[in-house]
DSSP file (Angstrom, degrees, kcal/mol; ACC not computed):
  #  RESIDUE AA STRUCTURE BP1 BP2  ACC     N-H-->O    O-->H-N    N-H-->O    O-->H-N    TCO  KAPPA ALPHA  PHI   PSI    X-CA   Y-CA   Z-CA
    1    1 A M              0   0    0      0, 0.0     2,-0.5     0, 0.0    34,-0.1   0.000 360.0 360.0 360.0 134.1    0.0    0.0    0.0
    2    2 A I        -     0   0    0     32,-0.2     2,-0.5     2,-0.0     0, 0.0  -0.815 360.0-158.2 -93.4 126.5    1.3    3.4   -0.9
    3    3 A A        +     0   0    0     -2,-0.5     2,-0.3    33,-0.1    33,-0.2  -0.888  17.7 167.9-106.4 135.7    0.8    6.1    1.8
    4    4 A A        -     0   0    0     -2,-0.5    33,-2.2    31,-0.3     2,-0.5  -0.996  23.6-152.1-144.6 148.1    0.8    9.7    0.8
    5    5 A L  E     -a   37   0A   0     -2,-0.3     2,-0.5    31,-0.2    33,-0.2  -0.986  12.7-177.4-122.9 123.4   -0.2   12.9    2.6
    6    6 A L  E     -a   38   0A   0     31,-2.0    33,-2.8    -2,-0.5     2,-0.6  -0.964   8.5-162.2-121.6 113.8   -1.3   15.8    0.5
    7    7 A E  E     -a   39   0A   0     -2,-0.5     2,-0.4    31,-0.2    33,-0.2  -0.851   8.7-170.1-100.9 126.9   -2.1   19.0    2.3
    8    8 A L  E     -a   40   0A   0     31,-4.0    33,-2.7    -2,-0.6     2,-0.4  -0.887  10.6-152.5-114.7 144.0   -4.2   21.6    0.6
    9    9 A L  E     -a   41   0A   0     -2,-0.4     2,-0.4    31,-0.2    33,-0.2  -0.938  14.5-165.1-111.2 137.9   -4.9   25.1    1.6
   10   10 A W  E     -a   42   0A   0     31,-1.0     2,-0.7    -2,-0.4    33,-0.6  -0.941  20.1-131.2-124.1 149.5   -8.1   26.8    0.5
   11   11 A L        -     0   0    0     -2,-0.4     3,-0.1    31,-0.1    31,-0.1  -0.870  30.7-137.9 -95.5 116.4   -9.1   30.3    0.4
   12   12 A A        -     0   0    0     -2,-0.7    53,-0.1     1,-0.1    54,-0.1  -0.427  23.8-100.6 -74.8 146.2  -12.5   30.5    2.0
   13   13 A P        -     0   0    0      0, 0.0    54,-0.3     0, 0.0    57,-0.1  -0.298  30.9-121.7 -61.7 153.6  -15.2   32.8    0.5
   14   14 A A  S    S+     0   0    0     52,-0.1     2,-0.3    -3,-0.1    56,-0.1   0.816  86.9  77.1 -72.0 -32.1  -15.7   36.1    2.3
   15   15 A A  S >  S-     0   0    0      1,-0.1     3,-1.4    54,-0.0    51,-0.2  -0.617  86.6-111.5 -88.5 138.8  -19.3   35.8    3.2
   16   16 A F  T 3  S+     0   0    0     -2,-0.3     3,-0.1     1,-0.2    -1,-0.1  -0.335 100.0  30.9 -62.2 142.6  -20.5   33.6    6.1
   17   17 A G  T 3  S+     0   0    0      1,-0.4    -1,-0.2    49,-0.3     2,-0.2   0.265  87.7 121.8  93.2 -12.4  -22.5   30.5    5.0
   18   18 A Q    <   -     0   0    0     -3,-1.4    48,-1.9    -5,-0.1    -1,-0.4  -0.567  43.0-163.3 -83.0 149.8  -20.7   30.0    1.7
   19   19 A T  E     -C   65   0B   0     -2,-0.2     2,-0.3    46,-0.2    46,-0.2  -0.861   6.9-157.7-129.1 165.2  -19.0   26.7    1.0
   20   20 A A  E     -C   64   0B   0     44,-1.6    44,-2.8    -2,-0.3     2,-0.3  -0.893   6.9-144.6-135.5 165.2  -16.4   25.4   -1.4
   21   21 A S  E     -     0   0B   0     -2,-0.3     2,-0.4    41,-0.2    41,-0.2  -0.970   2.4-159.6-132.1 148.7  -15.4   22.0   -2.7
   22   22 A I  E     +C   61   0B   0     39,-2.7    39,-3.2    -2,-0.3     2,-0.3  -0.997  18.5 170.2-128.0 126.3  -12.1   20.5   -3.7
   23   23 A N  E     +C   60   0B   0     -2,-0.4     2,-0.3    37,-0.2    37,-0.2  -0.963  14.5 117.4-132.7 149.4  -12.0   17.5   -6.0
   24   24 A G  E     -C   59   0B   0     35,-1.9    35,-2.6    -2,-0.3     2,-0.4  -0.990  51.1 -90.6 178.7-170.2   -9.1   15.8   -7.7
   25   25 A T  E     -C   58   0B   0     -2,-0.3     2,-0.5    33,-0.2    33,-0.2  -0.995  27.6-139.2-130.5 134.3   -6.9   12.8   -8.3
   26   26 A V        +     0   0    0     31,-2.8     7,-2.6    -2,-0.4     2,-0.3  -0.838  29.6 170.2 -96.9 125.9   -3.7   11.9   -6.5
   27   27 A T  E     -D   32   0C   0     -2,-0.5     2,-0.4     5,-0.2     5,-0.2  -0.940  23.8-157.7-131.1 155.3   -0.9   10.6   -8.7
   28   28 A A  E >  S-D   31   0C   0      3,-2.4     3,-1.7    -2,-0.3    -2,-0.0  -0.955  83.5 -22.8-134.1 114.8    2.8    9.9   -8.2
   29   29 A T  T 3  S-     0   0    0     -2,-0.4     3,-0.1     1,-0.3    -1,-0.1   0.884 129.6 -48.3  47.7  45.7    5.0    9.9  -11.3
   30   30 A G  T 3  S+     0   0    0      1,-0.2     2,-0.4     0, 0.0    -1,-0.3   0.396 114.6 115.5  84.4  -2.5    1.9    9.1  -13.4
   31   31 A T  E <  S-D   28   0C   0     -3,-1.7    -3,-2.4     1,-0.0    -1,-0.2  -0.855  70.5-114.7-103.8 134.3    0.6    6.3  -11.2
   32   32 A L  E     -D   27   0C   0     -2,-0.4     2,-0.7    -5,-0.2    -5,-0.2  -0.403  26.6-138.1 -63.5 138.6   -2.7    6.6   -9.3
   33   33 A V    >   -     0   0    0     -7,-2.6     3,-0.6    24,-0.2    -7,-0.3  -0.896  16.5-156.8-106.0 112.8   -2.3    6.6   -5.6
   34   34 A Q  T 3  S+     0   0    0     -2,-0.7   -32,-0.2     1,-0.2    21,-0.2  -0.618  71.3   9.6 -86.2 145.6   -4.9    4.6   -3.7
   35   35 A H  T 3  S+     0   0    0     18,-1.0     2,-0.3    19,-0.5   -31,-0.3   0.763  83.5 157.1  60.7  30.1   -5.7    5.2    0.0
   36   36 A A    <   -     0   0    0     -3,-0.6    17,-2.5    18,-0.2     2,-0.5  -0.648  43.2-122.6 -81.6 142.3   -3.8    8.5    0.1
   37   37 A T  E     -aB   5  52A   0    -33,-2.2   -31,-2.0    -2,-0.3     2,-0.5  -0.756  25.3-165.6 -86.2 128.9   -4.9   10.9    2.8
   38   38 A V  E     -aB   6  51A   0     13,-3.0    13,-2.1    -2,-0.5     2,-0.4  -0.972   6.1-171.5-116.5 125.7   -5.9   14.3    1.5
   39   39 A T  E     -aB   7  50A   0    -33,-2.8   -31,-4.0    -2,-0.5     2,-0.5  -0.969  10.8-164.1-123.5 130.5   -6.2   17.2    4.0
   40   40 A A  E     -aB   8  49A   0      9,-2.8     9,-2.4    -2,-0.4     2,-0.5  -0.955  11.9-164.9-110.0 129.2   -7.6   20.7    3.4
   41   41 A T  E     -aB   9  48A   0    -33,-2.7   -31,-1.0    -2,-0.5     2,-0.8  -0.963  17.6-141.1-119.6 125.7   -6.7   23.3    6.1
   42   42 A N  E >>> -aB  10  47A   0      5,-2.7     4,-2.8    -2,-0.5     5,-0.6  -0.754  14.6-158.6 -80.2 111.0   -8.5   26.6    6.4
   43   43 A T  T 345S+     0   0    0     -2,-0.8    -1,-0.2   -33,-0.6   -32,-0.1   0.707  86.8  58.0 -69.6 -19.3   -5.6   28.9    7.3
   44   44 A A  T 345S+     0   0    0      1,-0.1    -1,-0.2     3,-0.1   -33,-0.0   0.839 125.0  18.6 -76.7 -33.6   -7.8   31.5    8.9
   45   45 A T  T <45S-     0   0    0     -3,-0.6    -2,-0.2     2,-0.2    -1,-0.1   0.544  93.8-130.6-112.9 -12.1   -9.4   29.1   11.4
   46   46 A N  T  <5 +     0   0    0     -4,-2.8     2,-0.4     1,-0.3    -3,-0.2   0.701  57.2 146.8  63.4  21.6   -6.8   26.3   11.4
   47   47 A I  E   < -B   42   0A   0     -5,-0.6    -5,-2.7     2,-0.0     2,-0.4  -0.760  31.0-160.9 -88.5 132.0   -9.7   23.8   10.9
   48   48 A A  E     -B   41   0A   0     -2,-0.4     2,-0.4    -7,-0.2    -7,-0.2  -0.885  12.0-167.2-116.9 145.2   -8.7   20.8    8.8
   49   49 A R  E     -B   40   0A   0     -9,-2.4    -9,-2.8    -2,-0.4     2,-0.3  -0.992  12.9-167.3-127.0 138.7  -10.8   18.3    7.0
   50   50 A S  E     +B   39   0A   0     -2,-0.4     2,-0.3   -11,-0.2   -11,-0.2  -0.882  12.1 171.2-126.5 156.6   -9.5   15.0    5.6
   51   51 A T  E     -B   38   0A   0    -13,-2.1   -13,-3.0    -2,-0.3     2,-0.4  -0.924  27.0-120.7-149.0 172.5  -10.5   12.3    3.3
   52   52 A E  E     -B   37   0A   0     -2,-0.3   -15,-0.2   -15,-0.2     8,-0.2  -0.949  26.4-115.3-121.5 141.4   -8.9    9.2    1.6
   53   53 A T        -     0   0    0    -17,-2.5   -18,-1.0    -2,-0.4     6,-0.2  -0.387  30.9-129.3 -70.5 152.8   -8.6    8.6   -2.1
   54   54 A G    >   -     0   0    0      4,-1.8     3,-1.7   -20,-0.2   -19,-0.5  -0.044  42.8 -73.2 -86.3-165.6  -10.4    5.6   -3.5
   55   55 A T  T 3  S+     0   0    0      1,-0.3   -21,-0.1   -21,-0.2    -2,-0.1   0.717 134.2  51.2 -67.1 -20.9   -9.0    2.8   -5.7
   56   56 A A  T 3  S-     0   0    0      2,-0.1    -1,-0.3   -23,-0.1   -23,-0.1   0.302 118.2-110.0 -97.1   8.3   -8.8    5.2   -8.7
   57   57 A G  S <  S+     0   0    0     -3,-1.7   -31,-2.8     1,-0.3     2,-0.3   0.595  72.3 142.1  77.7  10.5   -6.9    7.8   -6.7
   58   58 A V  E     +C   25   0B   0    -33,-0.2    -4,-1.8   -26,-0.1     2,-0.3  -0.643  25.4 179.5 -92.5 141.6   -9.9   10.2   -6.7
   59   59 A Y  E     -C   24   0B   0    -35,-2.6   -35,-1.9    -2,-0.3     2,-0.3  -0.936  10.9-167.9-134.9 160.8  -10.9   12.3   -3.7
   60   60 A S  E     -C   23   0B   0     -2,-0.3     2,-0.5   -37,-0.2   -37,-0.2  -0.934   5.4-173.6-150.8 125.3  -13.6   14.9   -2.9
   61   61 A L  E     -C   22   0B   0    -39,-3.2   -39,-2.7    -2,-0.3     3,-0.2  -0.978  22.2-179.2-117.2 115.4  -13.9   17.3    0.0
   62   62 A T  E     +     0   0B   0     -2,-0.5   -41,-0.2   -41,-0.2     3,-0.1  -0.711  51.5  27.4-115.6 164.5  -17.3   19.1   -0.1
   63   63 A E  E     +     0   0B   0     -2,-0.2     2,-0.7     1,-0.2    -1,-0.2   0.874  65.4 177.9  53.6  45.6  -19.0   21.7    2.0
   64   64 A L  E     -C   20   0B   0    -44,-2.8   -44,-1.6    -3,-0.2    -1,-0.2  -0.717  27.1-132.8 -76.2 115.9  -15.8   23.4    3.2
   65   65 A V  E     -C   19   0B   0     -2,-0.7   -46,-0.2   -46,-0.2   -53,-0.1  -0.481   9.7-121.1 -83.4 140.3  -17.1   26.2    5.3
   66   66 A A        -     0   0    0    -48,-1.9   -49,-0.3    -2,-0.2   -52,-0.1  -0.316  41.0 -88.2 -69.8 157.7  -15.9   29.8    5.0
   67   67 A D    >   -     0   0    0    -54,-0.3     3,-1.4     1,-0.2    -1,-0.1  -0.581  34.3-151.0 -68.2 117.9  -14.4   31.6    8.0
   68   68 A P  T 3  S+     0   0    0      0, 0.0   -52,-0.2     0, 0.0    -1,-0.2   0.623  89.5  63.4 -70.9 -10.6  -17.5   33.2    9.8
   69   69 A T  T 3         0   0    0      1,-0.2    -2,-0.1   -54,-0.1   -55,-0.0   0.524 360.0 360.0 -91.4  -4.3  -15.3   36.0   11.2
   70   70 A T    <         0   0    0     -3,-1.4    -1,-0.2   -57,-0.1    -3,-0.0   0.463 360.0 360.0 -90.8 360.0  -14.4   37.5    7.8
C-alpha cells in the first residue's frame, strides 16, 4: 500500500455561510495513488478536513465552510 499525505490550503469565500469543494486525483509519477490521505486546512481558522482517495486515486472534499469572522 502506498501512503501519501497531500495538504491543501483553500481560500474561504468572504461571506458567512458560503462553502467550497475540492476534488481531484492523486498521482505519483503518473501512477494513481490509492488510499492517500488528502487534507484541506483553512488557514484563517486552522480547521482541517481530511478524506482518503479511493481505488482510482480520486478524492472529494465538499462543504468546506468559510471563516465566519471574515
